[in-house]
C-alpha positions in Angstrom: 12.7 -22.2 15.1 13.2 -25.2 12.9 13.5 -23.2 9.7 15.9 -20.8 11.3 18.2 -23.7 12.1 18.0 -24.8 8.4 19.1 -21.5 6.9 21.6 -20.6 9.6 23.9 -23.4 8.6 24.6 -21.4 5.4 25.5 -18.2 7.3 28.0 -17.0 9.9 31.2 -17.7 7.9 33.5 -15.6 5.7 32.2 -15.8 2.1 35.4 -16.7 0.3 33.7 -17.5 -3.0 32.4 -13.8 -3.1 35.9 -12.5 -2.3 37.4 -14.7 -5.1 34.7 -13.5 -7.4 35.6 -9.9 -6.7 39.3 -10.5 -7.6 38.4 -12.5 -10.7 36.1 -9.6 -11.9 39.0 -7.1 -11.3 41.2 -9.3 -13.4 38.5 -9.4 -16.0 38.4 -5.6 -16.2 42.2 -5.5 -16.5 42.2 -8.0 -19.3 39.3 -6.2 -21.1 41.2 -2.9 -20.8 44.3 -4.4 -22.5 42.2 -6.2 -25.1 40.5 -2.9 -26.0 43.8 -1.1 -26.2 45.0 -3.9 -28.6 42.1 -3.2 -31.0 39.2 -5.3 -29.6 35.7 -4.3 -30.7 34.2 -1.4 -28.7 30.8 -3.0 -28.9 32.0 -6.4 -27.5 34.1 -4.6 -25.0 31.1 -2.8 -23.5 29.0 -6.0 -23.6 31.6 -8.0 -21.8 32.2 -5.1 -19.4 28.4 -5.1 -18.6 28.6 -8.8 -17.7 31.5 -8.0 -15.4 29.6 -5.0 -13.9 26.7 -7.3 -13.2 29.0 -9.5 -11.2 30.4 -6.5 -9.4 26.9 -5.6 -8.3 26.6 -9.0 -6.7 29.7 -8.2 -4.6 28.3 -4.8 -3.5 24.9 -6.5 -2.9 26.5 -9.1 -0.6 28.5 -6.5 1.2 25.4 -4.5 1.9 23.9 -7.4 3.8 27.1 -8.2 5.7 27.3 -11.6 3.9 31.0 -11.3 2.9 32.2 -11.1 6.5 29.4 -13.4 7.6 29.5 -11.5 10.9 33.1 -12.3 11.5 34.5 -9.2 13.2 38.0 -9.3 11.7 36.6 -9.3 8.2 34.1 -6.4 8.5 36.7 -3.8 7.3 37.5 -6.0 4.4 33.8 -6.3 3.6 33.5 -2.5 3.6 36.5 -2.1 1.3 35.1 -4.6 -1.2 31.7 -2.9 -1.0 33.1 0.5 -1.8 35.4 -0.8 -4.6 32.7 -2.8 -6.3 30.4 0.2 -6.1 33.1 2.3 -7.7 32.9 0.2 -10.8 29.1 0.8 -10.8 29.5 4.6 -10.4 27.4 4.8 -7.2 28.3 5.4 -3.5 28.2 2.2 -1.5 26.9 3.7 1.8 23.9 5.2 -0.1 23.2 1.9 -1.9 23.1 0.1 1.5 20.4 2.4 2.7 18.4 2.2 -0.5 18.7 -1.6 -0.7 17.8 -2.3 2.9 14.7 0.0 2.4 13.7 -2.3 -0.4 13.8 -5.2 1.9 12.0 -3.3 4.6 9.2 -2.2 2.3 9.1 -4.7 -0.6 6.5 -3.8 -3.2 5.3 -0.7 -1.2 4.8 2.0 -3.9 5.6 4.8 -1.4 8.5 3.4 0.6 10.2 0.8 -1.7 12.8 2.6 -3.8 12.8 -0.3 -6.3 9.1 0.0 -6.9 10.1 2.8 -9.3 10.6 0.1 -12.1 7.0 -0.9 -12.0 5.7 0.7 -15.2 2.3 0.4 -16.8 3.6 -1.0 -20.1 6.7 -2.4 -21.7 8.0 1.0 -22.8 7.6 2.6 -19.4 9.2 -0.4 -17.7 12.2 -0.2 -20.0 12.4 3.6 -19.4 12.3 3.1 -15.6 14.9 0.4 -15.7 17.2 2.6 -17.7 16.7 5.6 -15.4 16.8 3.7 -12.1 20.3 4.9 -11.3 19.2 8.4 -11.8 16.3 7.7 -9.3 18.9 6.4 -6.9 21.0 9.6 -7.2 17.8 11.6 -6.6 17.2 9.7 -3.4 20.9 10.1 -2.3 21.5 13.8 -3.1 18.1 15.2 -4.2 16.2 18.0 -2.5 14.6 15.7 0.0 17.7 13.8 1.0 18.7 16.3 3.7 15.4 15.9 5.4 15.9 12.1 5.3 17.7 11.4 8.6 19.1 8.0 7.5 20.2 9.2 4.0 21.6 12.4 5.3 23.8 10.5 7.7 25.8 9.2 4.6 25.5 12.3 2.5 29.1 13.5 3.1 30.4 10.0 2.2 28.4 10.1 -1.0 29.8 13.6 -2.0 33.3 12.5 -1.2 32.8 9.4 -3.3 31.6 11.4 -6.3 34.5 13.8 -5.9 37.0 11.0 -6.0 35.2 9.2 -8.8 35.1 12.4 -11.0 38.7 13.2 -10.2 39.9 9.7 -11.3 37.8 9.9 -14.4 39.3 13.3 -15.3 42.8 12.0 -14.7 42.2 9.0 -17.1 40.6 11.2 -19.7 43.5 13.8 -19.6 46.0 11.0 -19.8 44.5 9.9 -23.2 42.5 7.0 -21.9 39.1 8.5 -22.3 37.9 6.1 -25.0 39.0 3.0 -23.1 37.5 4.4 -19.9 34.2 5.0 -21.6 33.8 1.6 -23.3 35.4 -0.6 -20.6 33.8 1.0 -17.5 31.3 3.8 -18.1 29.2 2.4 -20.9 29.5 -1.0 -19.4 28.1 0.2 -16.1 25.3 2.1 -17.9 24.4 -1.1 -19.9 24.5 -3.2 -16.7 22.3 -0.8 -14.7 19.0 -1.5 -16.6 19.7 -5.2 -16.8 20.3 -5.2 -13.0 17.1 -3.2 -12.5 15.1 -5.7 -14.5 16.6 -8.9 -13.1 16.8 -7.8 -9.4 13.8 -5.5 -9.2 11.1 -5.9 -11.9 11.3 -9.6 -12.8 11.4 -11.2 -9.3 8.7 -9.0 -7.8 6.2 -8.9 -10.7 3.3 -8.0 -10.4 4.6 -5.8 -7.5 1.5 -5.8 -5.2 1.9 -8.7 -2.7 3.5 -7.6 0.6 3.6 -11.1 2.2 7.1 -12.5 2.8 6.3 -15.8 1.2 4.7 -14.2 -1.9 6.4 -10.8 -2.5 9.0 -12.3 -4.9 9.5 -15.6 -6.7 11.8 -18.5 -7.4 12.4 -19.6 -11.0 13.9 -23.1 -11.3 14.8 -23.1 -15.0 18.1 -25.1 -15.2 21.2 -22.9 -15.7 19.4 -19.7 -14.9 21.0 -19.6 -11.5 24.4 -19.3 -13.1 23.3 -16.7 -15.6 21.7 -14.6 -12.9 24.2 -15.4 -10.2 21.4 -17.2 -8.3 19.0 -14.3 -8.4 16.5 -16.7 -9.9 16.1 -17.9 -6.3 15.3 -14.3 -5.2 12.6 -15.4 -2.7 15.3 -17.2 -0.7 17.2 -13.9 -0.5 14.2 -12.0 0.8 13.3 -14.7 3.3 16.9 -15.0 4.6 19.0 -12.0 3.5 22.0 -13.3 5.5 22.5 -16.4 3.3 25.2 -15.8 0.7 24.1 -15.8 -2.9 25.9 -19.0 -3.9 23.9 -20.9 -1.2 20.4 -19.8 -2.3 19.7 -23.0 -4.2 20.9 -25.3 -1.5 18.8 -23.4 1.0 15.8 -23.6 -1.3 16.1 -27.4 -1.5 16.2 -27.6 2.3 13.0 -25.6 2.8 11.2 -26.4 -0.5 8.5 -28.4 1.3 7.7 -25.4 3.5 7.5 -23.1 0.5 5.1 -25.5 -1.2 2.9 -25.5 1.9 2.9 -21.7 1.8 2.1 -21.8 -1.9 5.0 -19.5 -2.7 5.6 -18.6 -6.4 8.0 -21.4 -7.5 7.9 -21.3 -11.3 9.7 -23.4 -13.9 9.5 -26.6 -16.0 9.4 -29.2 -13.3 6.1 -31.1 -12.8 5.5 -29.4 -9.5 6.4 -25.9 -10.7 3.9 -23.1 -11.6 3.7 -21.4 -15.0 6.4 -18.8 -15.5 5.5 -15.2 -14.5 1.7 -15.8 -14.0 0.2 -13.1 -11.8 -2.0 -15.7 -10.2 1.0 -17.5 -8.7 1.5 -14.5 -6.3 -2.3 -14.5 -5.4 -2.2 -18.0 -3.9 -2.7 -16.7 -0.3 -6.0 -14.9 -1.4 -7.2 -18.0 -3.3 -6.5 -20.3 -0.3 -8.4 -18.1 2.1 -5.3 -17.4 4.2 -4.4 -14.0 5.8 -2.8 -11.8 3.2 -1.3 -8.3 2.7 -1.5 -6.4 -0.6 -1.3 -3.1 -2.3 -4.9 -2.8 -3.6 -6.4 -0.4 -6.0 -9.7 1.3 -5.2 -12.4 0.4 -7.7 -14.9 3.0 -6.5 -15.8 5.3 -3.7 -19.4 5.8 -2.7 -20.8 8.5 -0.5 -23.0 6.7 2.0 -23.7 9.7 4.3 -22.4 13.2 4.7 -19.6 11.8 6.9 -19.1 8.2 5.6 -17.9 6.7 2.4 -17.9 3.1 1.1 -14.7 1.9 -0.4 -14.7 -1.0 -2.8 -11.4 -2.6 -3.9 -10.6 -4.1 -7.3 -10.2 -7.8 -7.4 -6.8 -9.0 -8.5 -7.2 -10.5 -11.9 -10.7 -11.6 -11.1 -9.6 -13.5 -7.9 -12.4 -13.4 -5.4 -11.6 -12.3 -1.9 -12.4 -15.0 0.7 -13.5 -14.0 4.1 -16.2 -14.8 6.7 -19.0 -12.3 7.5 -18.1 -10.2 10.4 -14.3 -10.1 9.8 -12.3 -7.0 9.3 -9.3 -5.8 7.3 -6.5 -3.4 8.2 -6.0 -0.4 6.0 -2.7 1.5 6.1 -1.7 4.7 4.4 1.0 7.3 4.8 0.1 10.6 6.6 2.9 13.1 7.0 5.4 10.3 6.1 4.1 8.0 8.9 2.3 4.8 8.1 -1.0 4.8 10.0 -3.1 1.7 10.3 -6.6 1.1 11.5 -9.2 -1.7 11.4 -12.3 -1.6 9.3 -15.1 -4.2 9.1 -15.9 -5.8 5.7 -19.4 -4.8 4.6 -19.7 -7.1 1.6 -21.4 -10.4 1.3 -18.7 -13.1 1.2 -20.6 -14.8 -1.6 -19.9 -11.8 -3.9 -16.1 -12.2 -3.7 -15.9 -8.4 -3.4 -14.1 -6.5 -0.7 -15.6 -3.3 0.7 -15.5 -1.2 3.8 -17.2 1.9 5.2 -15.0 4.7 6.6 -16.7 7.4 8.7 -15.2 10.8 9.6 -14.8 11.0 13.4 -13.1 13.4 15.8 -9.4 12.9 15.9 -9.7 10.1 13.4 -6.3 10.4 11.8 -6.7 7.8 9.1 -10.4 7.8 8.8 -10.6 11.5 8.1 -7.7 11.2 5.7 -9.4 8.5 3.7 -12.8 10.3 3.6 -11.2 13.5 2.4 -8.6 12.2 0.0 -9.3 8.7 -1.3 -10.4 8.4 -4.9 -11.0 5.7 -7.4 -7.7 4.2 -8.8 -5.8 5.2 -5.7 -3.8 2.5 -4.0 -3.5 1.6 -0.3 -2.0 -1.1 1.8 -4.7 -3.7 2.9 -4.2 -6.7 5.1 -6.6 -9.4 6.3 -9.0 -10.9 6.9 -8.9 -10.9 10.7 -11.3 -11.2 13.6 -13.5 -13.7 15.5 -16.7 -11.7 15.4 -18.3 -14.4 13.2 -21.4 -16.4 12.7 -21.7 -19.8 14.4 -20.8 -22.8 12.3 -24.2 -24.3 12.8 -27.1 -21.9 12.0 -30.1 -23.4 13.7 -31.5 -20.4 15.7 -32.9 -17.0 15.0 -30.5 -14.0 14.9 -30.7 -10.6 16.5 -28.3 -7.8 15.5 -27.9 -4.6 17.5 -25.8 -1.9 15.8 -25.0 1.8 16.4 -23.6 4.2 13.9 -20.8 2.6 11.8 -21.2 -0.6 13.9 -23.6 -1.6 11.1 -20.6 -2.4 8.9 -19.8 -6.0 10.0 -23.5 -6.6 10.8 -24.8 -6.0 7.3 -22.2 -8.5 5.9 -23.6 -11.1 8.3 -27.2 -10.2 7.5 -26.7 -10.5 3.8 -25.0 -13.8 4.2 -27.7 -15.2 6.4 -30.5 -14.1 4.2 -28.9 -15.7 1.1 -27.8 -19.0 2.8 -30.4 -19.8 5.5 -34.1 -19.6 6.4 -33.6 -18.3 9.9 -35.4 -15.2 11.2 -33.1 -12.1 11.3 -33.9 -9.0 13.3 -31.9 -5.7 13.3 -32.0 -2.8 15.8 -30.0 0.0 14.3 -29.4 3.3 16.2 -28.4 6.5 14.4 -28.4 10.3 15.2 -30.6 11.1 12.2 -31.9 9.5 9.0 -29.1 11.1 6.9 -26.5 9.4 9.2 -28.0 5.9 8.6 -25.4 3.9 6.7 -26.8 1.4 4.1 -30.3 2.9 4.6 -31.3 2.1 1.0 -29.7 -1.4 1.1 -31.5 -2.3 4.3 -34.8 -1.2 2.8 -34.2 -3.4 -0.3 -33.3 -6.4 1.9 -36.4 -5.8 4.0 -38.5 -5.8 0.8 -36.8 -8.8 -0.8 -36.8 -10.9 2.4 -40.0 -9.6 4.0 -40.9 -12.9 5.7 -37.4 -13.4 7.1 -35.9 -10.0 7.9 -37.2 -7.1 10.0 -35.4 -4.1 11.2 -36.0 -1.0 13.2 -34.1 2.3 12.8 -34.0 4.2 16.0 -33.0 7.9 15.9 -32.9 8.0 19.7 -30.1 6.9 22.1 -30.3 3.2 22.5 -30.1 3.2 26.3 -31.1 0.3 28.5 -34.8 1.2 28.8 -35.2 1.9 25.1 -33.5 -1.3 24.1 -35.6 -3.4 26.5 -38.7 -1.9 24.8 -37.6 -3.2 21.4 -36.1 -6.5 22.5 -38.3 -7.7 25.4 -39.9 -10.4 23.2 -36.5 -11.8 22.1 -36.3 -15.6 22.3 -33.7 -16.7 24.8 -32.1 -19.0 22.2 -31.4 -16.2 19.8 -27.9 -15.6 18.6 -27.2 -12.0 19.5 -24.5 -9.8 17.8 -23.7 -6.3 19.0 -21.5 -3.7 17.5 -21.4 0.0 18.2 -20.5 2.6 20.8 -19.4 1.2 24.2 -22.4 2.6 26.3 -24.8 1.1 23.8 -23.1 -2.3 23.9 -23.1 -2.4 27.7 -26.8 -1.6 27.7 -27.4 -4.4 25.2 -25.6 -6.9 27.4 -27.7 -5.9 30.4 -31.0 -6.1 28.5 -30.2 -9.5 26.9 -29.2 -11.0 30.2 -32.3 -9.6 31.8 -34.4 -11.3 29.1 -32.6 -14.6 29.8 -30.2 -14.9 26.9 -27.1 -16.8 27.9 -23.6 -15.3 27.6 -22.6 -18.0 25.0 -25.2 -16.5 22.7 -24.0 -12.9 23.0 -21.1 -11.7 20.7 -19.7 -8.2 20.7 -17.3 -6.3 18.5 -15.6 -3.0 19.3 -12.6 -1.4 17.6 -10.6 1.1 19.6 -7.1 2.5 19.0 -5.0 2.9 22.0 -1.9 5.0 22.0 1.2 3.6 23.8 1.5 4.9 27.4 4.9 5.3 28.8 5.8 4.1 32.3 8.0 7.1 33.4 10.9 4.8 34.3 13.7 5.8 32.0 17.3 5.1 31.1 19.9 7.2 29.4 21.2 6.3 26.0 24.4 8.0 24.7 24.6 7.5 21.0 27.4 8.3 18.6 26.4 8.5 15.0 29.0 9.8 12.5 31.1 11.3 15.3 28.0 13.2 16.5 26.8 12.6 20.0 23.2 12.3 20.9 21.6 11.8 24.3 18.3 10.0 24.5 16.0 9.3 27.4 14.4 5.9 26.8 11.3 4.8 28.6 11.2 1.2 29.8 8.1 0.6 27.6 9.6 1.8 24.3 12.5 0.8 22.1 15.6 2.9 21.6 14.4 3.7 18.1 10.9 4.7 19.3 12.5 7.1 21.8 14.7 8.7 19.2 11.7 9.3 17.0 9.6 10.6 19.9 12.1 13.3 20.9 13.0 14.3 17.3 16.5 12.8 17.3 15.8 10.1 14.8 18.2 7.3 14.4 18.7 5.5 11.1 15.9 3.0 10.4 13.6 1.6 7.7 11.2 -1.1 8.8 10.9 -0.7 12.6 10.3 -4.5 12.8 13.7 -6.1 12.8 13.3 -7.1 9.1 16.0 -5.1 7.3 19.0 -4.4 9.6 19.2 -0.6 8.9 19.1 0.2 12.6 21.9 -2.1 13.6 24.2 -0.5 16.2 27.0 -1.6 18.4 26.4 -1.6 22.2 29.5 -0.1 23.7 28.4 -0.3 27.4 25.3 -1.1 29.4 22.7 -3.8 28.8 19.6 -4.0 26.7 16.5 -6.3 26.6 15.4 -7.7 23.3 11.6 -7.4 23.0 11.9 -10.3 20.5 14.7 -11.4 18.2 14.5 -11.3 14.4 17.8 -13.2 13.7 17.3 -13.2 10.0 19.2 -9.9 9.7 21.5 -10.1 12.7 23.6 -13.3 13.3 24.5 -14.8 16.7 28.2 -14.0 16.2 27.3 -10.4 15.7 25.1 -10.3 18.8 28.1 -11.8 20.7 30.2 -8.9 19.4 27.6 -6.4 20.9 25.5 -5.6 17.9 21.8 -4.9 18.5 18.8 -3.7 16.5 17.6 -0.4 18.0 14.0 -1.1 16.8 13.8 -4.3 19.0 15.8 -3.3 22.1 15.0 -1.4 25.3 17.8 -0.4 27.7 17.9 -2.2 31.1 20.2 0.5 32.4 22.2 3.5 31.0 23.8 2.5 27.7 26.2 3.8 25.1 25.8 3.0 21.4 27.7 3.5 18.2 25.6 3.7 15.0 
């Protein structure tokens, strides 16, 4: 909570500097219009106009986060007016921009869900082209063929259409009144010049190389003196992503307050100071991998190997040669989109940590939503979300006893990582009992044979094609030394039988380690409350279970409320509680301020009704 107290001192007040900036920019447009009419160069007019448009984007950007009002209720309408007016100069509807931008915050660097990931091209030309056409991409998201199926975007579709009607009408009036050339050079061309500059400075530059999903590493800070004024403080972009309710002119002060924390987290802080990192080096954003911390990335598949008819091995590309650090036995979480829903599952790492490579085995199983999707569809060069490493199914720190591994089916995955590590780093005896339905279903069969040949005096294994019940396991394991480290991974009945056998032999519980992955769906309690929701003058009635959030209930019954991240990170689902009480599952006050909570605002993704409630979205 310490860091929250630090940044909160910069929030919660009306942002008068932003309001003053807006009126100064309006005055700038007025003066530029008159200068052009008086014969000022068309080229310079559009260049200066682009600088003014850049500033106008900052006003719209601040309004999208609620940073102009600072949560002060009496200024919220003023904030909305400034948001719409500033967006008018940028030729784009404010309400649609809010949704798009908050999605960027909710899914930063996600190639599927982050709208601004569009600018990530493969070379300089494609990056330039994508920056130039980003506003077209935005319009496609706002009014394209899929926008009606997008509940959140569809909720502001009428506002966007009305905005365009008004905008086109005003443009036509100015053109018919003989001001077409001034209109073009002062406003239209200026906005079109500013758009790719904004795309580059807000979207491409801060997030390069666009694959880290960690909040401390998904964007950067550049401390080059004077750049904060030139960029209107977007050189401190990481501060904005960490604390989006801090006004832009406070980014640097907030940075100086938490700089020590950012250094501990090894955040990308680049510049010319002695403690700064080299500018725009990809390695700066890979610090979490290099330090062995838990990380979250978009990773590219290097190759897919068919291990059995139902199982594939997936090997991921290293990021600029950076080795993956993990301990044998740990797992990673793979996430991918299936029917527009992000599905996540755990998969054990099968590589030897010494190799620095990251690989998993995925097996097709009944009702395996993600596993079956990956086996059927994943190919080399595809990208998926990967987080890790996690887990406590690991080898002891001191390796001074023999090892026994019991695996069933895909339970061999963490086990083979441990075996390879032990054989390469110790002289202890290693034994494996591996159960499969048939020889063709044996994962890593060839690799196990090679290990047995290479380490014939140290490693022995038995492949059983019969069910490893209690009696059969006892037959194989009855001569096991009671001081053997025993690791078990596989189907639950097999593991229960293994425990019974090992205890019968005399192996102590402290020497027995098990690993089992199972996905459990959320069970509802049956105790419900009624939620009356008004969204754009449309009334919805939801029945919310006491074990789910308001947002989860709306998705479950097909009456989806606006949302983006589902985790309280973006603020898209903010709503006003008109009556009733809610319980916060936990509070993410980085996007909703205490004064807003006092006014009755909640996040539907984090709140469950305590009784019948009424909401306005």
